[in-house]
C-alpha positions as CSV (number, residue, x, y, z in Angstrom):
1,M,77.7,92.4,203.8
2,L,77.6,89.6,201.2
3,K,74.9,87.1,201.2
4,L,74.5,83.9,199.1
5,E,71.1,83.8,197.5
6,A,69.8,80.7,195.6
7,R,69.2,81.3,191.9
8,P,65.9,80.4,190.4
9,Q,67.8,78.3,187.9
10,A,71.5,77.3,187.3
11,S,73.6,80.0,185.7
12,R,74.7,79.1,182.2
13,L,77.4,81.8,182.4
14,W,79.0,80.5,185.5
15,T,78.8,76.9,184.3
16,Y,81.6,77.8,181.9
17,A,83.2,80.8,183.8
18,S,83.7,78.8,187.0
19,P,86.6,76.8,185.7
20,V,88.3,80.0,184.4
21,L,87.9,81.7,187.8
22,A,89.2,78.5,189.5
23,L,92.3,78.6,187.3
24,V,92.9,82.3,188.2
25,L,92.5,81.5,191.9
26,T,94.9,78.6,191.6
27,V,97.5,80.8,190.1
28,V,97.1,83.4,192.8
29,L,97.3,80.8,195.6
30,G,100.3,79.3,193.7
31,V,102.1,82.7,193.8
32,I,101.5,82.9,197.6
33,L,102.8,79.4,198.0
34,F,106.0,80.1,196.0
35,I,106.7,83.2,198.0
36,A,106.2,81.3,201.2
37,L,108.8,78.7,200.0
38,G,111.2,81.5,199.2
39,K,111.1,81.1,195.4
40,D,110.6,83.6,192.7
41,P,106.9,83.4,191.8
42,V,107.4,84.7,188.2
43,R,110.1,82.1,187.5
44,A,108.0,79.4,189.1
45,L,104.9,80.3,187.1
46,Q,107.1,80.3,184.0
47,M,107.9,76.7,184.7
48,F,104.2,75.8,184.7
49,F,102.7,78.0,181.9
50,W,105.5,78.9,179.5
51,E,108.2,76.2,179.5
52,P,105.7,73.5,178.4
53,I,104.7,75.4,175.2
54,K,107.8,77.4,174.3
55,S,109.1,75.1,171.5
56,G,107.9,72.4,169.2
57,Y,109.6,69.7,171.3
58,A,108.0,71.1,174.5
59,L,104.6,71.0,172.8
60,G,105.2,67.4,171.8
61,E,105.9,66.4,175.4
62,L,102.8,68.3,176.4
63,M,100.7,66.1,174.0
64,V,102.4,63.0,175.3
65,K,101.2,63.8,178.8
66,A,97.8,65.0,177.7
67,T,97.0,61.8,175.7
68,P,96.5,59.4,178.6
69,L,94.8,62.1,180.7
70,L,92.3,62.8,178.0
71,L,91.5,59.1,177.3
72,I,90.9,58.3,180.9
73,A,88.8,61.4,181.5
74,L,86.6,60.6,178.5
75,G,85.8,57.2,180.0
76,L,85.2,58.7,183.4
77,A,82.8,61.2,181.9
78,V,80.6,58.4,180.8
79,C,80.6,57.0,184.4
80,F,80.0,60.4,186.1
81,R,77.2,61.3,183.7
82,S,75.6,58.0,184.5
83,N,76.0,58.6,188.2
84,V,78.5,55.8,188.5
85,W,81.5,56.9,190.6
86,N,84.5,55.1,189.2
87,I,87.5,56.3,191.4
88,G,89.7,53.4,190.3
89,A,90.7,54.4,186.8
90,E,94.4,54.3,188.0
91,G,94.1,50.6,188.7
92,Q,92.4,50.0,185.3
93,F,95.2,52.0,183.7
94,V,97.8,49.8,185.4
95,I,96.2,46.5,184.5
96,G,95.8,47.7,180.9
97,A,99.5,48.4,180.9
98,V,100.3,45.0,182.4
99,C,98.2,43.1,179.8
100,A,99.6,45.2,176.9
101,G,103.1,44.6,178.3
102,G,102.6,40.9,178.5
103,V,101.7,40.8,174.8
104,A,104.6,43.0,173.9
105,M,107.0,40.7,175.6
106,L,105.9,37.9,173.4
107,A,107.0,39.7,170.3
108,G,110.3,38.9,168.7
109,K,112.4,40.5,166.0
110,D,110.5,38.7,163.3
111,T,107.1,39.6,164.5
112,G,104.9,41.7,162.2
113,R,103.6,45.1,162.9
114,W,100.1,43.6,163.5
115,V,101.3,43.0,167.1
116,V,100.6,46.7,167.8
117,L,96.9,46.0,167.4
118,A,97.1,43.0,169.7
119,I,98.9,45.1,172.3
120,I,96.2,47.8,172.1
121,A,93.4,45.2,172.3
122,A,95.0,43.5,175.3
123,G,95.2,46.8,177.1
124,V,91.6,47.6,176.4
125,L,90.4,44.2,177.5
126,G,92.6,44.3,180.7
127,G,91.1,47.6,181.7
128,M,87.6,46.4,181.0
129,L,88.2,43.2,183.1
130,W,89.4,45.3,186.0
131,A,86.4,47.6,185.8
132,G,84.1,44.6,185.3
133,L,85.0,43.4,188.8
134,T,83.6,46.7,190.2
135,A,80.5,46.4,188.0
136,L,80.0,42.8,189.1
137,L,80.2,43.6,192.9
138,R,78.0,46.6,192.5
139,D,75.4,44.7,190.4
140,R,75.2,41.5,192.4
141,F,75.9,42.7,196.0
142,N,75.2,46.4,195.8
143,A,78.8,47.1,196.9
144,S,79.9,50.7,196.7
145,E,81.7,51.3,193.4
146,I,83.7,54.1,195.0
147,L,85.3,51.8,197.6
148,V,85.7,48.8,195.4
149,S,87.2,50.6,192.5
150,L,89.6,52.5,194.8
151,M,90.8,49.4,196.6
152,L,91.4,47.6,193.4
153,V,93.9,50.3,192.5
154,Y,96.2,49.0,195.3
155,V,95.6,45.4,194.1
156,A,96.6,46.4,190.6
157,D,99.8,48.1,191.9
158,M,100.7,44.9,193.8
159,V,100.1,42.8,190.6
160,L,102.5,45.0,188.7
161,S,105.1,44.9,191.5
162,Y,104.9,41.1,191.7
163,L,105.5,40.7,188.0
164,V,108.4,43.2,187.6
165,Y,110.1,42.0,190.8
166,G,109.4,38.4,190.0
167,P,108.6,36.3,186.9
168,W,108.8,39.2,184.3
169,K,112.0,40.7,185.7
170,D,114.7,41.2,183.0
171,P,117.6,38.8,183.9
172,A,119.9,41.1,182.0
173,G,118.6,44.2,183.8
174,Y,121.3,44.5,186.5
175,N,118.7,43.5,189.1
176,F,116.5,46.5,188.4
177,P,112.7,45.8,188.8
178,Q,111.8,46.0,185.2
179,T,110.9,43.9,182.2
180,K,113.1,43.7,179.2
181,T,112.8,46.6,176.7
182,F,110.1,45.8,174.2
183,E,111.1,45.1,170.6
184,A,111.0,48.1,168.2
185,V,108.2,46.4,166.3
186,T,105.9,46.8,169.3
187,Q,106.4,50.6,169.3
188,I,103.2,52.6,168.9
189,P,103.7,54.5,165.6
190,R,104.8,58.1,166.1
191,L,103.4,61.1,164.2
192,M,106.7,62.7,163.4
193,S,110.4,62.0,163.7
194,G,112.2,63.6,166.6
195,S,109.1,63.7,168.8
196,R,107.6,61.2,171.2
197,V,104.0,62.0,170.1
198,S,102.3,58.9,168.8
199,V,99.1,58.1,167.0
200,G,97.6,57.8,170.5
201,L,97.0,61.5,170.3
202,L,94.8,61.0,167.2
203,I,93.0,58.1,168.9
204,A,92.3,60.3,171.9
205,L,90.9,63.1,169.8
206,A,88.8,60.7,167.8
207,A,87.5,59.2,171.0
208,A,86.5,62.7,172.1
209,G,84.5,63.2,168.9
210,A,82.9,59.8,169.2
211,L,81.9,60.5,172.8
212,W,80.3,63.8,171.8
213,V,78.2,61.9,169.2
214,F,77.3,59.1,171.6
215,L,76.2,61.4,174.5
216,F,74.4,64.1,172.6
217,R,73.3,62.6,169.3
218,T,72.2,59.0,170.0
219,R,69.3,57.5,171.9
220,A,71.8,55.1,173.6
221,G,73.7,58.0,175.0
222,F,70.5,59.6,176.3
223,A,69.4,56.3,177.8
224,Q,72.9,55.9,179.4
225,Q,72.6,59.2,181.3
226,V,68.9,58.7,182.3
227,G,69.6,55.2,183.5
228,G,72.2,56.4,185.9
229,L,70.6,59.7,187.1
230,A,67.0,58.6,187.4
231,P,66.6,54.8,187.6
232,D,62.8,54.9,188.2
233,A,62.3,57.2,185.2
234,A,64.6,55.0,183.2
235,R,62.6,51.9,184.0
236,Y,59.4,53.7,183.1
237,A,60.8,54.7,179.8
238,G,62.1,51.2,179.2
239,F,65.8,52.0,179.9
240,S,67.9,49.7,182.0
241,S,69.8,51.2,184.9
242,R,71.7,47.9,185.2
243,K,72.8,48.2,181.6
244,A,73.9,51.8,182.3
245,L,76.1,50.6,185.1
246,W,77.9,48.0,183.0
247,V,78.3,50.2,180.0
248,A,79.7,53.0,182.0
249,L,82.2,50.9,183.9
250,L,83.3,48.8,180.9
251,T,83.7,51.9,178.8
252,S,85.7,53.7,181.4
253,G,87.9,50.7,182.1
254,G,88.5,50.2,178.4
255,A,89.5,53.8,178.0
256,A,91.9,53.6,180.9
257,G,93.3,50.3,179.7
258,L,93.9,51.8,176.3
259,A,95.8,54.7,177.9
260,G,97.9,52.2,179.7
261,A,98.7,50.2,176.6
262,L,99.6,53.4,174.6
263,E,101.9,54.5,177.5
264,V,103.9,51.3,177.9
265,A,104.2,50.6,174.2
266,G,104.9,54.2,173.5
267,P,107.0,56.5,175.7
268,I,108.0,54.0,178.4
269,G,108.8,50.9,176.2
270,Q,108.8,48.5,179.2
271,L,107.0,47.7,182.4
272,T,108.5,49.2,185.6
273,P,107.1,49.9,189.1
274,Y,106.7,53.6,188.0
275,V,104.0,52.9,185.4
276,P,101.4,54.2,187.9
277,A,101.9,58.0,187.4
278,G,98.7,59.2,189.0
279,Y,97.0,59.7,185.6
280,G,93.8,57.9,186.8
281,F,93.3,60.3,189.7
282,A,94.3,63.4,187.8
283,A,91.9,62.5,185.1
284,I,89.0,62.9,187.6
285,I,90.0,66.6,187.9
286,V,90.3,66.8,184.1
287,A,86.8,65.5,183.7
288,F,85.2,67.9,186.1
289,V,87.3,71.0,185.0
290,G,86.2,70.1,181.5
291,R,82.5,70.0,182.7
292,L,82.2,66.3,181.5
293,H,82.1,67.6,178.0
294,P,84.5,66.2,175.3
295,A,85.6,69.6,174.1
296,G,86.2,70.9,177.6
297,M,88.1,67.8,178.6
298,V,90.5,68.3,175.7
299,L,91.4,71.8,177.1
300,S,91.6,70.6,180.7
301,A,93.8,67.7,179.7
302,V,96.3,70.1,178.2
303,L,96.1,72.2,181.4
304,M,96.7,69.3,183.6
305,S,99.6,68.1,181.5
306,M,101.2,71.5,181.9
307,F,100.9,71.0,185.7
308,Y,102.8,67.7,185.3
309,I,105.6,69.1,183.2
310,G,105.8,72.3,185.2
311,G,106.1,70.3,188.4
312,E,108.9,68.2,187.0
313,L,110.8,71.4,185.8
314,A,110.2,73.2,189.1
315,Q,111.6,70.2,190.9
316,S,114.8,70.0,188.8
317,R,115.4,73.7,188.2
318,L,114.1,75.4,191.3
319,G,114.5,72.7,193.9
320,L,110.8,72.5,194.7
321,P,109.5,69.3,196.2
322,K,108.1,66.6,193.9
323,S,104.7,67.0,195.5
324,I,104.3,70.4,194.0
325,T,102.4,68.8,191.0
326,G,99.8,67.3,193.4
327,V,99.5,70.5,195.2
328,F,98.6,72.4,192.1
329,Q,96.1,69.7,191.1
330,G,94.5,69.8,194.5
331,L,94.3,73.6,194.5
332,L,92.6,73.5,191.1
333,L,90.0,71.0,192.3
334,F,89.2,72.8,195.5
335,C,89.0,76.2,193.7
336,L,86.7,74.6,191.2
337,L,84.4,73.2,193.9
338,A,84.3,76.6,195.6
339,C,83.6,78.5,192.4
340,D,80.9,76.1,191.4
341,T,78.8,77.5,194.2
342,L,78.2,80.5,191.9
343,V,76.4,78.2,189.4
344,A,73.5,77.6,191.8
345,Y,73.9,80.7,194.0
346,R,74.6,84.4,193.5
347,L,76.3,87.0,195.8
348,R,74.2,90.0,196.8
349,W,75.2,93.0,198.8
350,V,72.9,93.4,201.8
351,A,73.0,96.4,204.2
352,A,74.2,95.3,207.6
353,Q,71.3,96.9,209.4
354,S,68.8,95.3,207.1
355,A,70.4,91.9,207.6
356,V,70.3,92.3,211.4
357,Q,66.6,93.3,211.3
358,G,65.9,90.4,209.0
359,G,67.5,88.1,211.5
360,K,65.3,89.4,214.3
361,V,62.2,89.0,212.3
């Protein structure tokens, strides 16, 4: 029989092999799910793992989806490494989009291209403001950042709905709940013609590099992690756990707000009730599948964007339900949690008779 035995120290091999095994198990469970739904599993898997990369245009769309996921995950990694559990990045993404959209709506045909910088700055500040509410309540009243940040997601959604159904509703929009389409001058610059990939991709990759330097090559990054994980040790060393809380949440909120600004001033081009796309929640999975490491999160963001695109294609071409994307995301997370057991434990074969005798003793 198999027995779980604690390792003397965490396995470095399984730290990196666990996400790979989790992906394999997710694919196996996905095949079983497709068969149960009466769909061709090969065709269904093709929607998720081949269609998003089969052409230059498909790769561009993959990068469009991966950009906000990576940006939000990078901010969340700062929080999670600091032992601050920000679950409300989706709300910070929405408020960042709202603030960026408000600035974009002020632009006219004669406005200069400098407005793009103002839009990005507004998105970052909006996300930081929304995350700052969580930091304030945690700092002053010791409120749970998990509950506060999560509940603020629904408040952010209501703020967006109020604006697009009310004062910001386009009077020439045939009564649809949306703002006017932003002027062309507010468009985030694209990397190439014929593709929706914008400079946001370069910003996200630069942010990944900057996070690596901050976490692993600076004293401030070391203090940030110690301040969250061991407050007593941090105080003894002269580090502030309170500062770690504020830096973590403001950084995470700013990254999510930046993602929201790049989204509404990029692929979307206006504010609608459908701005909340679940990126803030999916980025939690991206962060953990990527092991809270910038390089790992780049790869996991691409994988998660494949799930998004594959889910949309499976819905339109195979008649699968819209929720199939969330199912794949959930399967990946649960498989990862299960496989992570092998980091701290190992499986050993034990003879049944010996196990019974050991139990009697």
